[in-house]
C-alpha positions as CSV (number, residue, x, y, z in Angstrom):
1,M,-69.4,63.7,-25.3
2,S,-68.2,62.0,-22.1
3,I,-67.7,58.3,-22.1
4,K,-69.7,57.2,-19.0
5,N,-69.9,53.4,-19.5
6,E,-68.8,50.5,-21.7
7,A,-71.8,50.9,-24.0
8,D,-70.6,54.5,-24.8
9,L,-67.1,53.3,-25.5
10,I,-68.2,50.4,-27.7
11,G,-70.6,52.8,-29.6
12,M,-67.8,55.3,-30.3
13,Q,-65.4,52.5,-31.3
14,K,-67.8,51.1,-33.9
15,A,-68.6,54.5,-35.4
16,S,-64.9,55.3,-35.4
17,E,-64.0,52.0,-37.1
18,A,-66.5,52.8,-39.8
19,V,-65.0,56.2,-40.7
20,A,-61.4,55.1,-40.2
21,H,-61.8,52.0,-42.5
22,T,-63.6,54.1,-45.1
23,L,-60.9,56.8,-45.1
24,K,-58.1,54.3,-45.4
25,A,-59.9,52.3,-48.2
26,M,-60.5,55.6,-50.1
27,K,-56.9,56.6,-49.9
28,D,-55.8,53.2,-51.2
29,Y,-58.4,53.2,-53.9
30,A,-57.5,56.7,-55.3
31,Q,-55.5,56.7,-58.5
32,P,-54.7,59.1,-61.3
33,G,-57.5,59.3,-63.9
34,M,-60.2,58.7,-61.4
35,S,-62.9,61.4,-60.7
36,T,-63.4,62.5,-57.2
37,K,-67.1,61.6,-57.7
38,T,-66.1,57.9,-58.3
39,L,-63.9,58.0,-55.2
40,D,-66.7,59.5,-53.1
41,E,-69.2,56.9,-54.3
42,F,-66.7,54.2,-53.4
43,G,-66.5,55.6,-49.9
44,G,-70.2,56.1,-49.6
45,Q,-70.8,52.4,-50.3
46,I,-68.3,51.4,-47.6
47,L,-70.1,53.6,-45.0
48,A,-73.4,52.1,-46.1
49,D,-72.0,48.6,-45.7
50,F,-71.2,49.5,-42.1
51,G,-74.7,50.8,-41.6
52,A,-73.3,54.3,-41.1
53,K,-74.7,57.6,-42.4
54,S,-72.6,60.4,-43.9
55,A,-72.4,63.3,-41.5
56,P,-72.1,66.1,-44.0
57,Y,-74.9,64.7,-46.1
58,E,-77.2,64.0,-43.1
59,I,-76.6,67.3,-41.3
60,Y,-75.9,69.9,-44.0
61,G,-77.2,68.4,-47.2
62,F,-73.7,68.3,-48.5
63,P,-73.6,67.2,-52.2
64,G,-71.5,64.1,-51.5
65,W,-70.8,61.4,-49.0
66,T,-67.3,62.6,-48.1
67,C,-65.4,65.8,-48.6
68,I,-62.6,65.5,-51.2
69,S,-60.3,68.5,-51.7
70,V,-57.6,68.7,-54.3
71,N,-54.5,70.9,-54.5
72,N,-55.4,74.5,-53.7
73,E,-58.7,73.4,-52.2
74,F,-58.3,73.4,-48.4
75,C,-61.4,71.5,-47.3
76,H,-65.0,70.8,-47.9
77,G,-64.3,70.0,-51.6
78,I,-67.4,68.7,-53.5
79,P,-66.9,65.4,-55.2
80,S,-67.3,65.9,-59.0
81,E,-67.2,63.9,-62.2
82,K,-65.3,66.9,-63.6
83,T,-62.4,66.8,-61.1
84,I,-60.0,64.1,-62.3
85,L,-57.2,63.1,-60.0
86,K,-53.6,63.5,-61.4
87,E,-50.2,62.2,-60.5
88,G,-48.7,64.3,-57.7
89,D,-52.0,65.9,-56.6
90,L,-52.3,66.9,-53.0
91,V,-55.5,65.2,-51.9
92,N,-57.5,65.6,-48.7
93,I,-60.3,63.2,-47.8
94,D,-62.5,63.9,-44.7
95,V,-64.9,61.2,-43.6
96,S,-67.4,61.7,-40.8
97,A,-70.4,59.6,-40.0
98,E,-73.1,58.5,-37.6
99,L,-73.6,54.9,-36.5
100,N,-76.3,53.9,-34.0
101,G,-76.4,57.4,-32.4
102,F,-72.6,57.9,-32.2
103,W,-70.6,60.2,-34.5
104,S,-66.9,60.1,-35.4
105,D,-64.7,62.2,-37.7
106,N,-61.3,61.8,-39.4
107,G,-59.3,63.2,-42.2
108,N,-56.1,62.6,-44.2
109,S,-54.0,64.6,-46.7
110,F,-51.7,62.7,-49.0
111,V,-49.8,63.0,-52.2
112,L,-51.2,60.8,-55.0
113,G,-48.5,58.8,-56.6
114,Q,-45.1,60.4,-57.1
115,D,-44.4,63.7,-55.3
116,I,-43.7,65.7,-58.5
117,H,-44.8,69.0,-56.9
118,Q,-43.0,68.6,-53.6
119,H,-46.1,68.5,-51.4
120,Q,-44.7,65.7,-49.2
121,P,-42.8,67.9,-46.7
122,L,-46.1,69.8,-46.0
123,V,-48.0,66.5,-45.5
124,N,-45.2,65.1,-43.3
125,A,-45.3,68.2,-41.1
126,S,-49.0,68.0,-40.6
127,K,-48.8,64.3,-39.7
128,E,-45.9,64.9,-37.2
129,I,-47.6,67.8,-35.6
130,L,-50.8,65.9,-35.1
131,H,-48.9,63.1,-33.5
132,K,-47.1,65.4,-31.1
133,A,-50.3,67.3,-30.3
134,I,-52.2,64.2,-29.5
135,S,-49.4,62.8,-27.3
136,N,-49.6,66.0,-25.2
137,I,-53.3,65.8,-24.5
138,K,-54.7,64.5,-21.2
139,G,-57.3,65.6,-18.7
140,G,-56.6,69.1,-17.4
141,V,-54.5,70.4,-20.3
142,K,-55.6,73.8,-21.6
143,I,-56.9,73.8,-25.1
144,S,-55.1,77.0,-25.7
145,D,-51.8,75.4,-24.8
146,L,-52.4,72.7,-27.3
147,G,-53.0,75.4,-29.9
148,H,-49.8,77.1,-29.0
149,L,-47.9,73.8,-29.5
150,I,-49.4,73.2,-32.9
151,E,-48.6,76.7,-34.2
152,T,-45.1,76.6,-32.7
153,E,-44.3,73.3,-34.4
154,A,-45.7,74.7,-37.7
155,K,-43.5,77.8,-37.5
156,K,-40.5,75.7,-36.8
157,R,-41.0,73.9,-40.1
158,G,-41.6,77.2,-42.0
159,Y,-45.4,76.8,-42.2
160,K,-48.5,78.7,-41.0
161,V,-51.8,77.5,-39.4
162,I,-55.3,78.2,-40.5
163,R,-56.9,80.2,-37.7
164,N,-60.6,79.8,-38.6
165,L,-60.6,76.0,-39.0
166,T,-60.6,74.0,-35.7
167,G,-61.0,70.6,-34.1
168,H,-64.0,70.1,-31.9
169,G,-65.9,67.9,-29.5
170,V,-67.7,64.9,-31.1
171,G,-69.7,61.9,-30.0
172,R,-73.5,62.3,-29.7
173,S,-73.4,64.8,-32.5
174,L,-70.7,65.9,-35.1
175,H,-69.9,69.1,-33.3
176,E,-70.1,69.4,-29.5
177,E,-68.4,71.1,-26.6
178,P,-65.6,72.0,-26.6
179,G,-66.7,73.8,-29.8
180,E,-63.3,75.0,-31.0
181,I,-59.9,73.4,-30.6
182,A,-57.8,76.0,-32.5
183,N,-54.4,75.5,-34.0
184,Y,-53.1,78.6,-32.2
185,R,-53.2,80.0,-28.7
186,D,-56.6,81.5,-28.2
187,R,-56.1,83.6,-25.1
188,F,-59.8,83.9,-24.5
189,N,-60.3,80.1,-24.3
190,Q,-59.6,79.0,-20.8
191,T,-61.3,75.6,-21.3
192,R,-59.3,72.4,-20.4
193,F,-59.6,69.0,-21.8
194,R,-61.7,66.7,-19.7
195,K,-60.9,63.0,-18.9
196,N,-63.2,60.5,-20.7
197,S,-64.4,63.2,-23.1
198,V,-64.2,62.6,-26.9
199,V,-62.7,65.1,-29.3
200,A,-61.6,65.4,-32.9
201,I,-58.1,66.8,-33.1
202,E,-57.2,68.4,-36.5
203,T,-54.1,70.0,-37.9
204,F,-54.5,72.7,-40.5
205,I,-51.0,73.4,-41.7
206,A,-50.5,75.8,-44.6
207,T,-47.8,77.2,-46.9
208,D,-49.0,80.7,-47.4
209,S,-52.5,81.4,-45.9
210,T,-53.8,81.9,-42.3
211,Y,-57.5,82.0,-43.1
212,A,-59.8,79.8,-45.2
213,E,-62.4,81.4,-47.4
214,T,-65.5,79.8,-49.0
215,L,-65.9,79.8,-52.8
216,E,-69.0,80.6,-54.7
217,D,-70.2,77.0,-54.6
218,G,-70.9,77.6,-50.9
219,W,-68.8,74.7,-49.7
220,T,-65.2,74.5,-51.0
221,M,-62.7,76.5,-48.9
222,V,-59.4,77.9,-50.2
223,G,-56.6,80.0,-48.6
224,N,-56.9,83.8,-48.3
225,K,-53.4,84.1,-49.7
226,G,-53.4,80.9,-51.8
227,G,-51.0,78.1,-51.4
228,F,-51.6,74.7,-50.1
229,M,-52.8,73.1,-46.8
230,A,-52.5,69.7,-45.3
231,Q,-55.1,68.4,-42.7
232,H,-54.9,65.3,-40.6
233,E,-57.5,64.3,-38.0
234,H,-58.2,61.7,-35.4
235,T,-61.1,61.2,-33.0
236,I,-59.7,60.4,-29.6
237,M,-60.9,59.7,-26.0
238,I,-59.0,61.6,-23.4
239,S,-57.5,59.9,-20.3
240,D,-55.1,60.6,-17.5
241,G,-52.3,59.4,-19.7
242,Q,-52.0,58.9,-23.4
243,P,-55.3,59.3,-25.2
244,I,-57.2,56.4,-26.8
245,I,-57.1,57.0,-30.6
246,L,-60.5,55.7,-31.7
247,T,-59.7,56.2,-35.4
248,S,-56.3,54.6,-35.3
249,G,-57.2,52.3,-38.2
250,N,-57.3,55.1,-40.8
251,G,-53.6,54.8,-41.7
252,V,-52.8,58.5,-41.2
253,W,-49.5,57.6,-39.6
254,D,-48.7,54.6,-41.7
């Protein structure tokens, strides 16, 4: 969406506060021995306390309030009583929601407890690349140039990017124009970022795979060549200078 007035900005700020606060609280609450279902219900209650509605549940009938993916699961993991978090797990939580007609989206990958499986370098790479990507966004910048930056930075660190998972426009619905903000240079995409528009920027940084495939449950995605993936996401408003990070409260860069 395009922010046209103060009411639009306030609406996006409130929706973004809800998803950012929920994401940070869920990360802080997660601990070994907890089921992802318990963690999801904790997050779902926080969204409800804000008066917000879970986007995946409302739009797609997703079987959970948030997406929680563990280890080899890349994204869209279904919260389950059978999935018990363990020390050293690579966990991704993605929280998106609607509040008073405004939609916001954010995500965070992190290592639970001690990094006994050496996932932290991947997590750090994704965080750093998201930070650099967002700092290079302003009105007029080509989306394909941003994708090139993300992939180049991933390769520098010895990683790959997932080509069929992308960022997107957001605001009055969960997915808006621009429809795809890829993590690589899409030569066919000549779209430029527009000042005052709202987008969700996501990194999808992987150890082995370049595509994500959906499992038989119809939701959970894993890598076409296995391995692990870290995802970090902020919803931002584009300006002439540095973007306004609407989900800054989620603790992704803490």
